[in-house]
C-alpha positions as CSV (number, residue, x, y, z in Angstrom):
1,M,-5.4,-8.6,28.8
2,K,-8.4,-6.4,28.3
3,R,-6.4,-4.1,26.0
4,A,-5.4,-7.0,23.8
5,V,-9.0,-8.3,23.5
6,R,-10.2,-4.7,22.7
7,Y,-7.4,-4.3,20.1
8,L,-8.3,-7.6,18.4
9,S,-12.0,-6.7,18.5
10,E,-11.3,-3.4,16.8
11,C,-9.1,-5.0,14.2
12,F,-11.8,-7.5,13.4
13,A,-14.4,-4.7,13.1
14,I,-12.2,-2.9,10.6
15,A,-11.5,-6.0,8.6
16,D,-15.2,-6.8,8.6
17,V,-16.1,-3.4,7.2
18,E,-13.4,-3.6,4.5
19,L,-14.5,-7.1,3.5
20,R,-18.1,-5.9,3.2
21,K,-17.0,-3.0,0.9
22,L,-15.1,-5.5,-1.3
23,I,-18.1,-7.8,-1.6
24,R,-20.4,-4.9,-2.4
25,D,-18.0,-3.4,-5.0
26,P,-15.5,-5.9,-6.6
27,T,-14.0,-3.2,-8.7
28,E,-12.4,-1.8,-5.6
29,L,-10.4,-5.0,-5.2
30,F,-9.1,-4.4,-8.8
31,S,-8.2,-0.8,-8.1
32,R,-6.4,-1.8,-4.8
33,A,-4.3,-4.3,-6.8
34,I,-3.4,-1.9,-9.6
35,Q,-2.5,1.1,-7.4
36,P,1.0,-0.1,-6.3
37,V,1.8,-0.9,-10.0
38,L,0.8,2.6,-11.0
39,W,2.9,4.1,-8.2
40,L,5.9,2.1,-9.4
41,A,5.4,2.6,-13.1
42,V,4.3,6.2,-13.3
43,F,5.6,8.0,-10.3
44,G,8.6,5.8,-10.0
45,Q,9.8,6.6,-13.5
46,V,9.2,10.4,-13.0
47,L,10.8,10.6,-9.6
48,S,13.8,8.5,-10.6
49,H,15.0,11.5,-12.6
50,V,14.8,13.8,-9.6
51,R,18.2,13.9,-7.9
52,G,16.9,15.4,-4.6
53,I,16.5,12.1,-2.8
54,D,19.7,10.3,-1.7
55,T,19.1,6.6,-2.2
56,G,22.7,5.5,-1.7
57,K,23.9,3.1,-4.3
58,A,20.4,1.8,-5.1
59,G,18.3,3.3,-7.8
60,Y,15.1,5.1,-6.9
61,L,12.8,2.2,-8.0
62,A,14.9,-0.3,-6.0
63,F,14.7,2.0,-3.1
64,M,10.9,2.6,-3.2
65,T,9.6,-0.8,-4.3
66,P,9.6,-2.6,-0.9
67,G,7.8,0.3,0.7
68,I,5.2,0.6,-2.0
69,L,4.5,-3.1,-2.1
70,A,4.3,-3.4,1.7
Protein backbone atom coordinates (compact mmCIF):
# COMPACT_ATOMS: atom_id res chain seq x y z
CA MET A 1 0.00 0.00 0.00
CA LYS A 2 2.81 2.40 0.84
CA ARG A 3 4.44 1.71 -2.51
CA ALA A 4 1.26 2.59 -4.37
CA VAL A 5 0.85 5.84 -2.46
CA ARG A 6 4.50 6.73 -3.07
CA TYR A 7 4.17 5.90 -6.77
CA LEU A 8 1.07 8.06 -7.14
CA SER A 9 2.74 10.88 -5.22
CA GLU A 10 5.76 10.77 -7.53
CA CYS A 11 3.52 10.68 -10.62
CA PHE A 12 1.63 13.71 -9.35
CA ALA A 13 4.91 15.57 -8.73
CA ILE A 14 6.07 14.91 -12.30
CA ALA A 15 2.70 15.94 -13.73
CA ASP A 16 2.80 19.11 -11.63
CA VAL A 17 6.26 20.05 -12.92
CA GLU A 18 5.21 19.43 -16.54
CA LEU A 19 2.04 21.48 -16.11
CA ARG A 20 4.01 24.38 -14.63
CA LYS A 21 6.40 24.26 -17.61
CA LEU A 22 3.48 24.37 -20.04
CA ILE A 23 1.87 27.29 -18.24
CA ARG A 24 5.15 29.20 -18.23
CA ASP A 25 5.93 28.50 -21.91
CA PRO A 26 2.86 27.79 -24.08
CA THR A 27 5.04 27.33 -27.18
CA GLU A 28 6.22 24.05 -25.67
CA LEU A 29 2.68 22.70 -25.93
CA PHE A 30 2.72 23.58 -29.63
CA SER A 31 6.09 21.89 -30.15
CA ARG A 32 4.92 18.77 -28.31
CA ALA A 33 1.88 18.58 -30.57
CA ILE A 34 3.89 19.08 -33.77
CA GLN A 35 6.73 16.64 -33.01
CA PRO A 36 4.81 13.41 -33.81
CA VAL A 37 3.65 14.91 -37.10
CA LEU A 38 7.24 15.74 -37.99
CA TRP A 39 8.36 12.22 -37.16
CA LEU A 40 5.69 10.76 -39.40
CA ALA A 41 6.07 13.23 -42.26
CA VAL A 42 9.82 13.70 -42.44
CA PHE A 43 11.45 10.62 -40.97
CA GLY A 44 8.61 8.32 -41.99
CA GLN A 45 8.96 9.27 -45.63
CA VAL A 46 12.74 8.91 -45.58
CA LEU A 47 12.81 5.63 -43.69
CA SER A 48 10.02 4.10 -45.73
CA HIS A 49 12.51 3.79 -48.59
CA VAL A 50 14.99 1.87 -46.43
CA ARG A 51 14.43 -1.85 -46.83
CA GLY A 52 16.40 -2.90 -43.74
CA ILE A 53 13.34 -3.02 -41.46
CA ASP A 54 10.98 -5.96 -41.95
CA THR A 55 7.45 -4.67 -41.35
CA GLY A 56 5.67 -7.68 -42.75
CA LYS A 57 2.82 -6.85 -45.12
CA ALA A 58 2.31 -3.36 -43.66
CA GLY A 59 4.09 -0.31 -45.02
CA TYR A 60 6.60 1.49 -42.84
CA LEU A 61 4.24 4.38 -42.01
CA ALA A 62 1.44 1.99 -41.04
CA PHE A 63 3.95 0.08 -38.93
CA MET A 64 5.33 3.13 -37.09
CA THR A 65 2.25 5.37 -36.71
CA PRO A 66 0.76 3.68 -33.60
CA GLY A 67 4.08 3.79 -31.75
CA ILE A 68 4.79 7.43 -32.60
CA LEU A 69 1.31 8.59 -31.67
CA ALA A 70 1.35 6.67 -28.40
